N, CA, C and O atoms as a GROMACS GRO file, in nm:
protein
  512
    1MET      N    1   3.779   6.995 -16.024
    1MET     CA    2   3.699   7.078 -16.129
    1MET      C    3   3.796   7.251 -16.140
    1MET      O    4   3.802   7.352 -16.071
    2PRO      N    5   3.858   7.204 -16.269
    2PRO     CA    6   3.964   7.336 -16.200
    2PRO      C    7   3.912   7.476 -16.197
    2PRO      O    8   3.803   7.523 -16.232
    3VAL      N    9   4.047   7.543 -16.135
    3VAL     CA   10   3.987   7.720 -16.129
    3VAL      C   11   4.067   7.738 -16.267
    3VAL      O   12   4.164   7.690 -16.325
    4ASP      N   13   3.939   7.864 -16.291
    4ASP     CA   14   3.922   7.906 -16.378
    4ASP      C   15   4.020   7.993 -16.332
    4ASP      O   16   4.037   8.029 -16.215
    5LYS      N   17   4.109   8.038 -16.473
    5LYS     CA   18   4.208   8.228 -16.356
    5LYS      C   19   4.170   8.310 -16.480
    5LYS      O   20   4.253   8.383 -16.535
    6ASN      N   21   4.019   8.296 -16.532
    6ASN     CA   22   3.982   8.454 -16.596
    6ASN      C   23   3.846   8.490 -16.470
    6ASN      O   24   3.746   8.559 -16.488
    7MET      N   25   3.888   8.413 -16.341
    7MET     CA   26   3.778   8.418 -16.284
    7MET      C   27   3.811   8.634 -16.282
    7MET      O   28   3.879   8.718 -16.340
    8LYS      N   29   3.724   8.623 -16.190
    8LYS     CA   30   3.753   8.833 -16.150
    8LYS      C   31   3.804   8.770 -16.038
    8LYS      O   32   3.753   8.683 -15.967
    9VAL      N   33   3.979   8.861 -16.029
    9VAL     CA   34   4.023   8.848 -15.837
    9VAL      C   35   4.004   9.053 -15.860
    9VAL      O   36   4.037   9.132 -15.949
   10LEU      N   37   3.925   9.066 -15.712
   10LEU     CA   38   3.938   9.159 -15.658
   10LEU      C   39   4.039   9.164 -15.541
   10LEU      O   40   4.045   9.093 -15.441
   11VAL      N   41   4.176   9.344 -15.611
   11VAL     CA   42   4.253   9.323 -15.489
   11VAL      C   43   4.275   9.428 -15.407
   11VAL      O   44   4.295   9.530 -15.474
   12VAL      N   45   4.279   9.444 -15.308
   12VAL     CA   46   4.216   9.575 -15.228
   12VAL      C   47   4.429   9.557 -15.080
   12VAL      O   48   4.492   9.490 -14.998
   13ASP      N   49   4.424   9.666 -15.149
   13ASP     CA   50   4.538   9.784 -15.069
   13ASP      C   51   4.569   9.910 -15.152
   13ASP      O   52   4.586   9.916 -15.274
   14ASP      N   53   4.571  10.006 -15.062
   14ASP     CA   54   4.551  10.180 -14.989
   14ASP      C   55   4.738  10.158 -15.081
   14ASP      O   56   4.738  10.234 -15.178
   15TYR      N   57   4.836  10.103 -15.073
   15TYR     CA   58   4.925  10.121 -15.126
   15TYR      C   59   4.968  10.091 -15.271
   15TYR      O   60   5.026   9.984 -15.289
   16ARG      N   61   4.941  10.186 -15.395
   16ARG     CA   62   4.960  10.167 -15.486
   16ARG      C   63   5.082  10.033 -15.538
   16ARG      O   64   5.079   9.938 -15.616
   17THR      N   65   5.224  10.118 -15.404
   17THR     CA   66   5.284   9.968 -15.548
   17THR      C   67   5.245   9.816 -15.502
   17THR      O   68   5.254   9.727 -15.586
   18MET      N   69   5.203   9.788 -15.373
   18MET     CA   70   5.179   9.684 -15.364
   18MET      C   71   5.019   9.588 -15.434
   18MET      O   72   5.006   9.468 -15.454
   19LEU      N   73   4.874   9.752 -15.465
   19LEU     CA   74   4.915   9.646 -15.584
   19LEU      C   75   4.934   9.564 -15.705
   19LEU      O   76   4.875   9.475 -15.766
   20ARG      N   77   5.091   9.665 -15.714
   20ARG     CA   78   5.106   9.641 -15.823
   20ARG      C   79   5.181   9.534 -15.798
   20ARG      O   80   5.242   9.483 -15.893
   21ILE      N   81   5.187   9.506 -15.733
   21ILE     CA   82   5.352   9.418 -15.736
   21ILE      C   83   5.216   9.280 -15.736
   21ILE      O   84   5.231   9.186 -15.813
   22LEU      N   85   5.054   9.285 -15.616
   22LEU     CA   86   4.988   9.174 -15.694
   22LEU      C   87   4.944   9.155 -15.787
   22LEU      O   88   4.900   9.040 -15.787
   23ARG      N   89   4.930   9.196 -15.860
   23ARG     CA   90   4.832   9.240 -16.064
   23ARG      C   91   5.049   9.146 -16.050
   23ARG      O   92   5.094   9.039 -16.090
   24ASN      N   93   5.099   9.240 -15.990
   24ASN     CA   94   5.232   9.108 -16.144
   24ASN      C   95   5.238   8.974 -16.060
   24ASN      O   96   5.315   8.897 -16.119
   25LEU      N   97   5.200   8.932 -15.978
   25LEU     CA   98   5.208   8.802 -15.913
   25LEU      C   99   5.130   8.694 -15.974
   25LEU      O  100   5.158   8.575 -15.986
   26LEU      N  101   5.004   8.772 -16.018
   26LEU     CA  102   4.840   8.712 -16.034
   26LEU      C  103   4.849   8.674 -16.181
   26LEU      O  104   4.771   8.608 -16.250
   27ARG      N  105   5.031   8.766 -16.226
   27ARG     CA  106   4.957   8.794 -16.391
   27ARG      C  107   5.106   8.675 -16.442
   27ARG      O  108   5.123   8.620 -16.551
   28GLN      N  109   5.217   8.666 -16.282
   28GLN     CA  110   5.270   8.480 -16.363
   28GLN      C  111   5.192   8.382 -16.266
   28GLN      O  112   5.238   8.269 -16.252
   29LEU      N  113   5.110   8.408 -16.218
   29LEU     CA  114   5.043   8.240 -16.212
   29LEU      C  115   4.940   8.262 -16.359
   29LEU      O  116   4.881   8.159 -16.392
   30ASP      N  117   4.922   8.351 -16.423
   30ASP     CA  118   4.808   8.331 -16.574
   30ASP      C  119   4.668   8.384 -16.513
   30ASP      O  120   4.554   8.349 -16.546
   31PHE      N  121   4.712   8.485 -16.406
   31PHE     CA  122   4.510   8.533 -16.379
   31PHE      C  123   4.506   8.669 -16.417
   31PHE      O  124   4.568   8.749 -16.347
   32ARG      N  125   4.450   8.706 -16.509
   32ARG     CA  126   4.420   8.797 -16.622
   32ARG      C  127   4.304   8.932 -16.535
   32ARG      O  128   4.337   9.046 -16.501
   33ASN      N  129   4.200   8.880 -16.522
   33ASN     CA  130   4.111   8.988 -16.518
   33ASN      C  131   4.061   9.039 -16.336
   33ASN      O  132   3.952   9.037 -16.279
   34VAL      N  133   4.219   9.086 -16.285
   34VAL     CA  134   4.215   9.118 -16.196
   34VAL      C  135   4.176   9.282 -16.219
   34VAL      O  136   4.196   9.344 -16.323
   35HIS      N  137   4.114   9.334 -16.097
   35HIS     CA  138   4.041   9.439 -15.996
   35HIS      C  139   4.091   9.461 -15.915
   35HIS      O  140   4.138   9.378 -15.837
   36GLU      N  141   4.105   9.694 -15.897
   36GLU     CA  142   4.206   9.739 -15.806
   36GLU      C  143   4.037   9.819 -15.718
   36GLU      O  144   3.922   9.852 -15.747
   37ALA      N  145   4.145   9.815 -15.588
   37ALA     CA  146   4.031   9.922 -15.481
   37ALA      C  147   4.140   9.928 -15.427
   37ALA      O  148   4.236   9.855 -15.455
   38THR      N  149   4.139  10.012 -15.346
   38THR     CA  150   4.213  10.129 -15.271
   38THR      C  151   4.177  10.102 -15.169
   38THR      O  152   4.281  10.102 -15.104
   39ASP      N  153   4.040  10.059 -15.055
   39ASP     CA  154   4.010  10.048 -14.953
   39ASP      C  155   3.848   9.996 -14.978
   39ASP      O  156   3.777  10.003 -15.078
   40GLY      N  157   3.820   9.932 -14.815
   40GLY     CA  158   3.772   9.844 -14.801
   40GLY      C  159   3.597   9.912 -14.841
   40GLY      O  160   3.498   9.840 -14.826
   41THR      N  161   3.590  10.046 -14.887
   41THR     CA  162   3.444  10.091 -14.927
   41THR      C  163   3.461  10.057 -15.054
   41THR      O  164   3.381   9.968 -15.083
   42GLU      N  165   3.557  10.100 -15.181
   42GLU     CA  166   3.574  10.119 -15.326
   42GLU      C  167   3.561   9.885 -15.317
   42GLU      O  168   3.534   9.792 -15.392
   43ALA      N  169   3.587   9.900 -15.228
   43ALA     CA  170   3.601   9.730 -15.270
   43ALA      C  171   3.431   9.668 -15.195
   43ALA      O  172   3.366   9.595 -15.270
   44LEU      N  173   3.392   9.687 -15.109
   44LEU     CA  174   3.266   9.666 -15.085
   44LEU      C  175   3.158   9.727 -15.210
   44LEU      O  176   3.058   9.660 -15.236
   45LEU      N  177   3.175   9.806 -15.257
   45LEU     CA  178   3.091   9.827 -15.465
   45LEU      C  179   3.137   9.764 -15.541
   45LEU      O  180   3.111   9.690 -15.636
   46LYS      N  181   3.188   9.790 -15.503
   46LYS     CA  182   3.262   9.660 -15.652
   46LYS      C  183   3.302   9.515 -15.653
   46LYS      O  184   3.350   9.456 -15.750
   47LEU      N  185   3.274   9.459 -15.518
   47LEU     CA  186   3.213   9.333 -15.499
   47LEU      C  187   3.059   9.301 -15.488
   47LEU      O  188   3.022   9.192 -15.444
   48ARG      N  189   2.939   9.435 -15.543
   48ARG     CA  190   2.836   9.389 -15.496
   48ARG      C  191   2.801   9.436 -15.637
   48ARG      O  192   2.683   9.468 -15.651
   49GLU      N  193   2.876   9.448 -15.743
   49GLU     CA  194   2.884   9.439 -15.894
   49GLU      C  195   2.868   9.368 -15.949
   49GLU      O  196   2.814   9.370 -16.060
   50GLY      N  197   2.935   9.226 -15.857
   50GLY     CA  198   2.881   9.058 -15.834
   50GLY      C  199   3.019   9.015 -15.919
   50GLY      O  200   3.102   9.099 -15.954
   51GLY      N  201   3.032   8.870 -15.947
   51GLY     CA  202   3.107   8.845 -16.020
   51GLY      C  203   3.281   8.765 -15.987
   51GLY      O  204   3.363   8.691 -16.040
   52PHE      N  205   3.269   8.806 -15.921
   52PHE     CA  206   3.411   8.761 -15.842
   52PHE      C  207   3.419   8.669 -15.786
   52PHE      O  208   3.317   8.607 -15.755
   53GLY      N  209   3.541   8.626 -15.755
   53GLY     CA  210   3.630   8.452 -15.780
   53GLY      C  211   3.648   8.486 -15.657
   53GLY      O  212   3.569   8.439 -15.576
   54LEU      N  213   3.735   8.560 -15.615
   54LEU     CA  214   3.821   8.601 -15.479
   54LEU      C  215   3.873   8.721 -15.480
   54LEU      O  216   3.918   8.788 -15.572
   55VAL      N  217   3.854   8.754 -15.301
   55VAL     CA  218   3.954   8.849 -15.275
   55VAL      C  219   4.102   8.834 -15.242
   55VAL      O  220   4.150   8.724 -15.217
   56ILE      N  221   4.191   8.970 -15.242
   56ILE     CA  222   4.313   8.926 -15.225
   56ILE      C  223   4.313   9.089 -15.084
   56ILE      O  224   4.305   9.209 -15.110
   57SER      N  225   4.318   9.060 -15.025
   57SER     CA  226   4.265   9.239 -14.973
   57SER      C  227   4.399   9.267 -14.791
   57SER      O  228   4.406   9.199 -14.688
   58ASP      N  229   4.451   9.352 -14.819
   58ASP     CA  230   4.560   9.395 -14.772
   58ASP      C  231   4.463   9.418 -14.595
   58ASP      O  232   4.343   9.443 -14.586
   59TRP      N  233   4.544   9.404 -14.494
   59TRP     CA  234   4.441   9.466 -14.354
   59TRP      C  235   4.469   9.598 -14.287
   59TRP      O  236   4.384   9.667 -14.231
   60ASN      N  237   4.627   9.634 -14.302
   60ASN     CA  238   4.643   9.794 -14.234
   60ASN      C  239   4.568   9.873 -14.306
   60ASN      O  240   4.655   9.948 -14.351
   61MET      N  241   4.437   9.923 -14.365
   61MET     CA  242   4.426  10.019 -14.520
   61MET      C  243   4.318  10.159 -14.374
   61MET      O  244   4.296  10.140 -14.255
   62GLU      N  245   4.294  10.241 -14.434
   62GLU     CA  246   4.248  10.358 -14.391
   62GLU      C  247   4.121  10.386 -14.503
   62GLU      O  248   4.159  10.421 -14.614
   63PRO      N  249   3.961  10.373 -14.480
   63PRO     CA  250   3.959  10.413 -14.390
   63PRO      C  251   3.844  10.282 -14.327
   63PRO      O  252   3.809  10.259 -14.211
   64MET      N  253   3.812  10.222 -14.442
   64MET     CA  254   3.748  10.055 -14.382
   64MET      C  255   3.895   9.975 -14.336
   64MET      O  256   3.961   9.963 -14.440
   65THR      N  257   3.956   9.927 -14.240
   65THR     CA  258   4.012   9.799 -14.284
   65THR      C  259   3.981   9.692 -14.344
   65THR      O  260   3.870   9.663 -14.388
   66GLY      N  261   4.104   9.610 -14.349
   66GLY     CA  262   4.087   9.460 -14.480
   66GLY      C  263   3.955   9.394 -14.310
   66GLY      O  264   3.838   9.361 -14.289
   67ILE      N  265   4.039   9.407 -14.264
   67ILE     CA  266   3.956   9.325 -14.130
   67ILE      C  267   3.827   9.326 -14.122
   67ILE      O  268   3.756   9.232 -14.086
   68GLN      N  269   3.782   9.469 -14.166
   68GLN     CA  270   3.624   9.582 -14.114
   68GLN      C  271   3.564   9.495 -14.289
   68GLN      O  272   3.459   9.433 -14.307
   69LEU      N  273   3.664   9.520 -14.382
   69LEU     CA  274   3.559   9.450 -14.504
   69LEU      C  275   3.564   9.269 -14.496
   69LEU      O  276   3.503   9.219 -14.590
   70LEU      N  277   3.600   9.211 -14.442
   70LEU     CA  278   3.576   9.059 -14.427
   70LEU      C  279   3.481   9.064 -14.357
   70LEU      O  280   3.412   8.965 -14.378
   71ARG      N  281   3.440   9.127 -14.283
   71ARG     CA  282   3.380   9.116 -14.149
   71ARG      C  283   3.194   9.207 -14.260
   71ARG      O  284   3.075   9.185 -14.237
   72GLU      N  285   3.232   9.263 -14.326
   72GLU     CA  286   3.141   9.304 -14.456
   72GLU      C  287   3.100   9.208 -14.527
   72GLU      O  288   2.979   9.201 -14.508
   73VAL      N  289   3.149   9.094 -14.629
   73VAL     CA  290   3.204   9.067 -14.700
   73VAL      C  291   3.139   8.896 -14.570
   73VAL      O  292   3.020   8.869 -14.557
   74ARG      N  293   3.197   8.854 -14.532
   74ARG     CA  294   3.109   8.762 -14.420
   74ARG      C  295   2.917   8.788 -14.414
   74ARG      O  296   2.830   8.701 -14.406
   75ALA      N  297   2.903   8.917 -14.422
   75ALA     CA  298   2.758   8.914 -14.295
   75ALA      C  299   2.689   8.930 -14.435
   75ALA      O  300   2.567   8.947 -14.429
   76ASP      N  301   2.743   8.927 -14.555
   76ASP     CA  302   2.632   8.965 -14.692
   76ASP      C  303   2.626   8.816 -14.764
   76ASP      O  304   2.699   8.750 -14.838
   77ASP      N  305   2.495   8.800 -14.697
   77ASP     CA  306   2.484   8.707 -14.762
   77ASP      C  307   2.509   8.706 -14.971
   77ASP      O  308   2.542   8.603 -15.031
   78LYS      N  309   2.494   8.786 -15.012
   78LYS     CA  310   2.564   8.763 -15.223
   78LYS      C  311   2.719   8.762 -15.141
   78LYS      O  312   2.776   8.669 -15.199
   79LEU      N  313   2.786   8.799 -15.070
   79LEU     CA  314   2.943   8.824 -15.107
   79LEU      C  315   2.982   8.680 -14.995
   79LEU      O  316   3.091   8.631 -15.027
   80ARG      N  317   2.921   8.615 -14.888
   80ARG     CA  318   2.994   8.556 -14.779
   80ARG      C  319   3.092   8.476 -14.845
   80ARG      O  320   3.215   8.481 -14.849
   81HIS      N  321   2.976   8.372 -14.912
   81HIS     CA  322   3.077   8.284 -15.034
   81HIS      C  323   3.223   8.298 -15.157
   81HIS      O  324   3.248   8.241 -15.263
   82ILE      N  325   3.295   8.403 -15.075
   82ILE     CA  326   3.403   8.463 -15.186
   82ILE      C  327   3.539   8.380 -15.102
   82ILE      O  328   3.545   8.405 -14.982
   83PRO      N  329   3.579   8.344 -15.124
   83PRO     CA  330   3.727   8.381 -15.119
   83PRO      C  331   3.777   8.441 -15.052
   83PRO      O  332   3.724   8.550 -15.076
   84PHE      N  333   3.879   8.466 -14.944
   84PHE     CA  334   3.903   8.606 -14.893
   84PHE      C  335   3.996   8.557 -14.844
   84PHE      O  336   3.982   8.482 -14.747
   85ILE      N  337   4.188   8.599 -14.927
   85ILE     CA  338   4.313   8.589 -14.885
   85ILE      C  339   4.264   8.737 -14.787
   85ILE      O  340   4.165   8.808 -14.804
   86MET      N  341   4.400   8.751 -14.660
   86MET     CA  342   4.426   8.822 -14.598
   86MET      C  343   4.633   8.852 -14.572
   86MET      O  344   4.726   8.788 -14.523
   87VAL      N  345   4.608   9.011 -14.654
   87VAL     CA  346   4.840   9.014 -14.638
   87VAL      C  347   4.763   9.128 -14.523
   87VAL      O  348   4.680   9.205 -14.473
   88THR      N  349   4.855   9.069 -14.535
   88THR     CA  350   4.910   9.159 -14.338
   88THR      C  351   5.095   9.172 -14.359
   88THR      O  352   5.171   9.125 -14.444
   89ALA      N  353   5.127   9.283 -14.201
   89ALA     CA  354   5.290   9.257 -14.266
   89ALA      C  355   5.324   9.265 -14.143
   89ALA      O  356   5.423   9.328 -14.104
   90GLU      N  357   5.226   9.186 -14.049
   90GLU     CA  358   5.272   9.116 -13.902
   90GLU      C  359   5.137   8.972 -13.887
   90GLU      O  360   5.016   8.972 -13.911
   91SER      N  361   5.194   8.906 -13.854
   91SER     CA  362   5.192   8.793 -13.808
   91SER      C  363   5.171   8.774 -13.671
   91SER      O  364   5.197   8.674 -13.605
   92LYS      N  365   5.130   8.860 -13.641
   92LYS     CA  366   5.076   8.822 -13.455
   92LYS      C  367   4.919   8.712 -13.461
   92LYS      O  368   4.815   8.717 -13.526
   93PRO      N  369   4.962   8.636 -13.377
   93PRO     CA  370   4.888   8.525 -13.341
   93PRO      C  371   4.758   8.595 -13.239
   93PRO      O  372   4.725   8.521 -13.146
   94GLU      N  373   4.688   8.718 -13.249
   94GLU     CA  374   4.565   8.766 -13.201
   94GLU      C  375   4.514   8.776 -13.339
   94GLU      O  376   4.425   8.701 -13.380
   95ASN      N  377   4.595   8.912 -13.448
   95ASN     CA  378   4.556   8.919 -13.526
   95ASN      C  379   4.488   8.797 -13.601
   95ASN      O  380   4.365   8.795 -13.612
   96VAL      N  381   4.610   8.639 -13.681
   96VAL     CA  382   4.540   8.564 -13.746
   96VAL      C  383   4.433   8.446 -13.702
   96VAL      O  384   4.361   8.367 -13.762
   97ILE      N  385   4.462   8.478 -13.558
   97ILE     CA  386   4.297   8.428 -13.444
   97ILE      C  387   4.164   8.540 -13.516
   97ILE      O  388   4.077   8.533 -13.603
   98ALA      N  389   4.195   8.598 -13.459
   98ALA     CA  390   4.070   8.766 -13.531
   98ALA      C  391   3.968   8.745 -13.726
   98ALA      O  392   3.857   8.768 -13.774
   99ALA      N  393   4.118   8.680 -13.776
   99ALA     CA  394   4.113   8.773 -13.869
   99ALA      C  395   4.008   8.557 -13.915
   99ALA      O  396   3.897   8.547 -13.969
  100LYS      N  397   4.075   8.464 -13.880
  100LYS     CA  398   4.013   8.342 -13.893
  100LYS      C  399   3.871   8.340 -13.796
  100LYS      O  400   3.791   8.259 -13.842
  101GLN      N  401   3.831   8.394 -13.701
  101GLN     CA  402   3.733   8.444 -13.625
  101GLN      C  403   3.612   8.471 -13.744
  101GLN      O  404   3.504   8.419 -13.771
  102ALA      N  405   3.695   8.583 -13.799
  102ALA     CA  406   3.565   8.672 -13.898
  102ALA      C  407   3.559   8.586 -14.019
  102ALA      O  408   3.463   8.607 -14.093
  103GLY      N  409   3.635   8.500 -14.051
  103GLY     CA  410   3.568   8.398 -14.184
  103GLY      C  411   3.700   8.407 -14.243
  103GLY      O  412   3.670   8.472 -14.343
  104VAL      N  413   3.854   8.383 -14.255
  104VAL     CA  414   3.969   8.406 -14.344
  104VAL      C  415   3.944   8.274 -14.418
  104VAL      O  416   3.924   8.169 -14.357
  105SER      N  417   3.946   8.282 -14.517
  105SER     CA  418   3.992   8.119 -14.652
  105SER      C  419   4.116   8.122 -14.652
  105SER      O  420   4.164   8.033 -14.722
  106ASN      N  421   4.239   8.233 -14.567
  106ASN     CA  422   4.347   8.232 -14.618
  106ASN      C  423   4.435   8.355 -14.561
  106ASN      O  424   4.393   8.466 -14.596
  107TYR      N  425   4.508   8.354 -14.509
  107TYR     CA  426   4.649   8.481 -14.437
  107TYR      C  427   4.763   8.464 -14.496
  107TYR      O  428   4.827   8.359 -14.488
  108ILE      N  429   4.811   8.599 -14.583
  108ILE     CA  430   4.959   8.620 -14.588
  108ILE      C  431   5.025   8.642 -14.543
  108ILE      O  432   4.998   8.760 -14.566
  109VAL      N  433   5.137   8.651 -14.467
  109VAL     CA  434   5.257   8.725 -14.465
  109VAL      C  435   5.342   8.808 -14.521
  109VAL      O  436   5.442   8.756 -14.570
  110LYS      N  437   5.330   8.943 -14.531
  110LYS     CA  438   5.416   9.052 -14.669
  110LYS      C  439   5.580   9.000 -14.568
  110LYS      O  440   5.574   8.984 -14.446
  111PRO      N  441   5.695   8.984 -14.639
  111PRO     CA  442   5.688   8.957 -14.815
  111PRO      C  443   5.632   8.815 -14.893
  111PRO      O  444   5.611   8.722 -14.814
  112PHE      N  445   5.618   8.800 -14.969
  112PHE     CA  446   5.588   8.704 -15.052
  112PHE      C  447   5.634   8.702 -15.141
  112PHE      O  448   5.667   8.811 -15.188
  113ASN      N  449   5.680   8.510 -15.261
  113ASN     CA  450   5.676   8.557 -15.397
  113ASN      C  451   5.536   8.515 -15.387
  113ASN      O  452   5.452   8.507 -15.298
  114ALA      N  453   5.547   8.486 -15.544
  114ALA     CA  454   5.447   8.395 -15.620
  114ALA      C  455   5.404   8.268 -15.606
  114ALA      O  456   5.291   8.218 -15.604
  115GLU      N  457   5.534   8.216 -15.593
  115GLU     CA  458   5.487   8.014 -15.520
  115GLU      C  459   5.432   8.043 -15.420
  115GLU      O  460   5.345   7.956 -15.425
  116THR      N  461   5.397   8.133 -15.271
  116THR     CA  462   5.370   8.132 -15.158
  116THR      C  463   5.194   8.225 -15.199
  116THR      O  464   5.100   8.206 -15.122
  117LEU      N  465   5.181   8.291 -15.286
  117LEU     CA  466   5.045   8.312 -15.308
  117LEU      C  467   5.004   8.183 -15.384
  117LEU      O  468   4.893   8.143 -15.349
  118LYS      N  469   5.082   8.084 -15.507
  118LYS     CA  470   4.976   8.039 -15.528
  118LYS      C  471   4.965   7.882 -15.421
  118LYS      O  472   4.890   7.790 -15.452
  119ALA      N  473   5.030   7.880 -15.331
  119ALA     CA  474   5.059   7.793 -15.255
  119ALA      C  475   4.901   7.822 -15.176
  119ALA      O  476   4.828   7.730 -15.141
  120LYS      N  477   4.857   8.017 -15.151
  120LYS     CA  478   4.718   7.980 -15.065
  120LYS      C  479   4.643   8.019 -15.100
  120LYS      O  480   4.548   8.029 -15.022
  121MET      N  481   4.629   8.058 -15.205
  121MET     CA  482   4.522   8.086 -15.356
  121MET      C  483   4.420   7.899 -15.334
  121MET      O  484   4.308   7.874 -15.290
  122ALA      N  485   4.558   7.785 -15.404
  122ALA     CA  486   4.523   7.697 -15.410
  122ALA      C  487   4.425   7.631 -15.336
  122ALA      O  488   4.322   7.575 -15.372
  123SER      N  489   4.516   7.660 -15.148
  123SER     CA  490   4.408   7.608 -15.070
  123SER      C  491   4.297   7.687 -15.039
  123SER      O  492   4.288   7.701 -14.917
  124VAL      N  493   4.231   7.729 -15.085
  124VAL     CA  494   4.108   7.785 -15.135
  124VAL      C  495   3.999   7.782 -15.240
  124VAL      O  496   3.878   7.806 -15.250
  125LEU      N  497   4.082   7.750 -15.298
  125LEU     CA  498   4.040   7.720 -15.493
  125LEU      C  499   4.020   7.638 -15.500
  125LEU      O  500   3.906   7.605 -15.530
  126GLY      N  501   4.133   7.531 -15.472
  126GLY     CA  502   4.111   7.453 -15.500
  126GLY      C  503   4.262   7.462 -15.644
  126GLY      O  504   4.276   7.568 -15.705
  127GLU      N  505   4.365   7.325 -15.679
  127GLU     CA  506   4.492   7.353 -15.762
  127GLU      C  507   4.456   7.368 -15.897
  127GLU      O  508   4.356   7.339 -15.962
  128PHE      N  509   4.623   7.449 -15.936
  128PHE     CA  510   4.575   7.488 -16.060
  128PHE      C  511   4.754   7.476 -16.138
  128PHE      O  512   4.771   7.502 -16.257
   0.00000   0.00000   0.00000
């Protein structure tokens, strides 16, 4: 089944420039239904409204970090199925392990480009 490029994608980052970069990269990949949240708490509220097919979240945010958001999503029966890609500037092995243990679908280390994003998305959504 082909990936629905009209699916709702939630981008979560407390840095507005990164939100804009992610939105532009997703647009390059023909994803137009992109929603934004500036922290984990706002993201959870939006996710609970429903209909999202993918979450792309920064790790380092306040007051709720990306890993805390991931744990909340995986603990919620209505949300746990949503693919979750974590974005971070750090590729420390302990962070990768913590994210995997929390149920992350994939992991992107900054900086990255549209091709890297597409490859990570394809690994969790299927080719597009």
